[in-house]
N, C-alpha and C positions, 0 to 999 in steps of 0.2 A: 817338122815338129810344131802340133799345132800350141796355143796359147796357153792350155791347161799343164801339156807337159813344160813348157817352159816355166812356168809361174812354180810348179812342184822344182825343177833345177834349180831355181833361184833361188827358192827360199832353205837350200840344201846348208847354208852354215847357221841358218838359226835353227832347224830340224837338229844339225850335228852340235852345235854349240848348247840348246835349252830341249828344244821337243824329247829329242829320245829320250834324257833324263826324266822328264816329265811321263812321257809313256811307263817308261821302266818306275817310276812311280805309283802310277795306276796298277799296276800287275804284281807289285810286291810287296804293298803297305798294308796296315789296318787304317780306317777312319779315328787314328787317334790323333792327341796335339802335334807330335813329330811330324805327322806327316801333313796338319795343315799349315804350319810353320815353313815346311821345303816345299810347298805348292806356290806360296804365296815368296818366298826367297827366288824359285825358279821364274816366275810370273813375273817379277822384278827385272832379274836377270834378261829375258825376254825383251826389254823397252817397253815391258806395257806401262811401268809408273807404278809409283810407291801409292796413290789413291786410289787407281783403277785395280792394282792388281788385292788389295786390301779390302774391296768392295767385292771382286768376284769371288775370292776364297771363302767372304763371309756368305754369299748368296748360296755358295754351294754347300757350306756346310749347312744352312736351313734347309735348303731342298731336299738334301741325303738325310737328316731327320726326319724332315716327313715323310719322307718315305720309308723311313726305318731301314735304309741302308747300313751293313759294316763293314762290307768288306770295299776298299779302294777302287776295282776291280767293277765292280758292281756302278762306280760313281762319273766313271770316262764318259759316259754320251750324256750325262749331265753337264761334266764339266763343257763339250764341245755345244751342247744348246745353249748354253749360256753365252759363249763364243760369238756363235751364229748372232745370237739375239741383241749381242750390244755392238757389232760390226754392221748389220742391218739399217738400211733408212729406206723412208719413203723416195728420196732425192737423189737416188744416186745417179739416175740419169742426165742428162745433159736438159734445162728447159730451151728449146728451141721450137717456140708454137708459133712464130710469125715468121714472115719472107721480107726482109730479112731478119736473123736474130744478131746477136753480138755477145763476141767470146772478149772479155777481157783478160788478159793474161799475165799475172807479178810473180815478183821472187825476185832473190837476190842474185846476182853472176854466180854462175858454177853449180849450179841446182839443179840445169838441163833444162830451163825453161825455153829455148829457142828451140832446140831440136823435140821437146816438146810439143809446142805449136804445129810444129810441122806435122808430127805423129797422128795429131788430133782432128787436122785437114784430111791428112790419109784417112783416118779412119772413118770421115765424115763423108769424105768422096766415094768410099764404099759402100756409105747406106745411101749413093746417090742425090747427093748435096753436091752444090756448088760453092766453093769458100775463095773469099781474097784477104791474104793476109797485109796487115799494117804494121809497116818496121817506125812504130814509133818511141823502141829506146835508141833517141837521135845521139843519146849520151857519148857511145861509143860504136866509132865507125867499123870495126868489127863485128860489131852485134848486129849490122844491116845486113853486110856483107854474108855472112854466115845466115840469116835468114835466108838472101836471095839466092844461096847455093841451095838451101831446104827445099825453098819454094820450087825452084825449078826442078830438084828432082822428084817431088811428089806430085808436079803438075800443075800449080792453082798460082793466080795472077798473088804477084806484089806491089802492093802503092810503100814507094817510099821516096826521100830528099836526102839531103846532105846530110853529114856529121855537124851538130850543133844546132840542126832546124829545131822550130817549137814544136813536139811533138802532138800540138792539137791540131798543128796544121797539117800534118800526115794522119792524122783521123779525118781531118774535113775533107781533105782529097780522097780517102780511103771512102767514106760516107759517102761520096758522090758518084764514086767507081761502082758502087755495090748498087745504089740506085738504079744506075746507067746500065750495067749488065745484067740484071734483075738477077742476082745473087742470091742464095740462100744463107752463107752466114759469113760474119763479117769477125775475125779472129785479130785481134789487137796483143802487139808483144808491146811491152814499158819497159823501162829504163831499170834495169837492176840494180838499184843503187842500196846502201845502207838503210833497212826499212824504218830506225828512230827518226828520219830525217824528216821536217817540216815540209821540204822542197818535194819530197815525194807525195805528200798529202798533198798538196798544191794542186801538183801536177797531176793526179788521180782525177782530183776537182773540176779541173779546168774541161779535161777528155772526155766526163760523164755531162759537161752542161753541153759540150757540141755535140756528142751523141745524141743527148735530148732533144736540144734541137732539130737536128737534120734527122734523124731517124726514132722520133718520137713516140712510136706504137711498138719500138722492137723488144724483143725478150730480152733479157742481159744476165749474164753469167759471170761473175769476177770469178775466177779459177788461180789459188796460190801454189804455186809449185813449190814441193819442197824435197830436199835432198832425204831420203830415209838410213843415210849412212850416220847421219849425223845425231840421230836418235833424239834426246830429251832438249839439243840445243833447236832441233826440228821446230819442237811444239815451242818453245819459247821464240823464234823468232814468229812464229804463226800468229801467237798472242799480241806480238808488238804492231803484224801487219793489221791485223784486225782493228785497231783502234783508227789506224789509216783509210780504210777500206772495207766495202762491205760484200765481206766473201762469201763466195755460194759453194763452194766446194771447193774439194783439194786435188791435186794432183801428187803421187809419191814415188818420185823416182828410183831407179839403184835399188831395187827390192833384191835383187839379186850377187850386191855388192856389200851387203850388210847379213853379221850373226844376231839381230835383234828386232825382226820383222814386227816384234810385238807394238813394234811404235804405231802401227797404224791402228790398233785400241787402243794408244796412251793419244792420240791425235781427235779419234773420235770423242773420249772421254774429257779431253780436257777443253774443246770449243766446241765440241756440238755442232760440228760442223761437217756435210758426209764426204766420202770421200770418193770421188768420182771416178778417176784413173789410176791404172798403176802400173809401172815400167818396172820391166825385167830384162833389158837388153839397148842394143842401139840398135838393129834395127828399127825400121819404118815399122813392124807390124807388133813392135814390142813393147808397145802400152795400147792398154786397152783397158773397156770402164770396171769398173771396180764391182766382183759378183763376192756379197759374203760367204756365201756357200761354198763356191767353188775358192775362197784363199783357207778356208777353216781343215776343207777337204786336203789342200796341197799340204797344207801343215803336218796334219797328224796321219795322212793315208799312208800306208809301210811302203 
């Protein structure tokens, strides 16, 4: 099964819970006040977010009026166009312009951060890039061991120290290894602590200083991993992380386990940060770059 088919299958819960009702709304209703109220309600149920739902409904109403549409069925394609526009971004691809480049990965425990790191490394390997992983989540021994298992599974080098070691020391060693090996990408795992703790902010700042000193010309991505099943809580979590880190992209995991796939729209609206990867399963190949066109097609295709 290709990734698009997995994406369609992964979004089944969202389709069953909300999208099928939305499709039905477009086939049976006129563009009256009841239609607009029900559409906005369905968007909120899909976890698009109250603000974004209101804006999208109003935008569709304006465009439909401009085009003198009367039947709801005539407005469906306009709705999909608005969805694609809101999800699309020029910055969805990883910026890995230098050799080496750096990807710093942040997120609380339990969101799929460690497995996402391994899956990104596997994806980059498919693109012909060599990767080194840095186990800088030294707060938990289990995190180091888990990353070691995944590094072995996908066939990439891992730089590690013992539990409790200074994360910046791990990053220093990893930067040296990357330079010695001539690797393309360094991917750094960070402590999955609570996002509102000052120690996280200090820790990230220290690692940034080490990376700036050791790899001064490297392109730098900071990816925040979010569990999409948590809906609006994921959005709130991201807002807090944004206070501590210069986030360049989002990784949304577990889209196959939620009935609220609209959270993709919500995080894009609330944070103005591009979604760069989405995950729809446990396999190494089940995390792939986010493509707005494919996502909307998978949601609404019969």
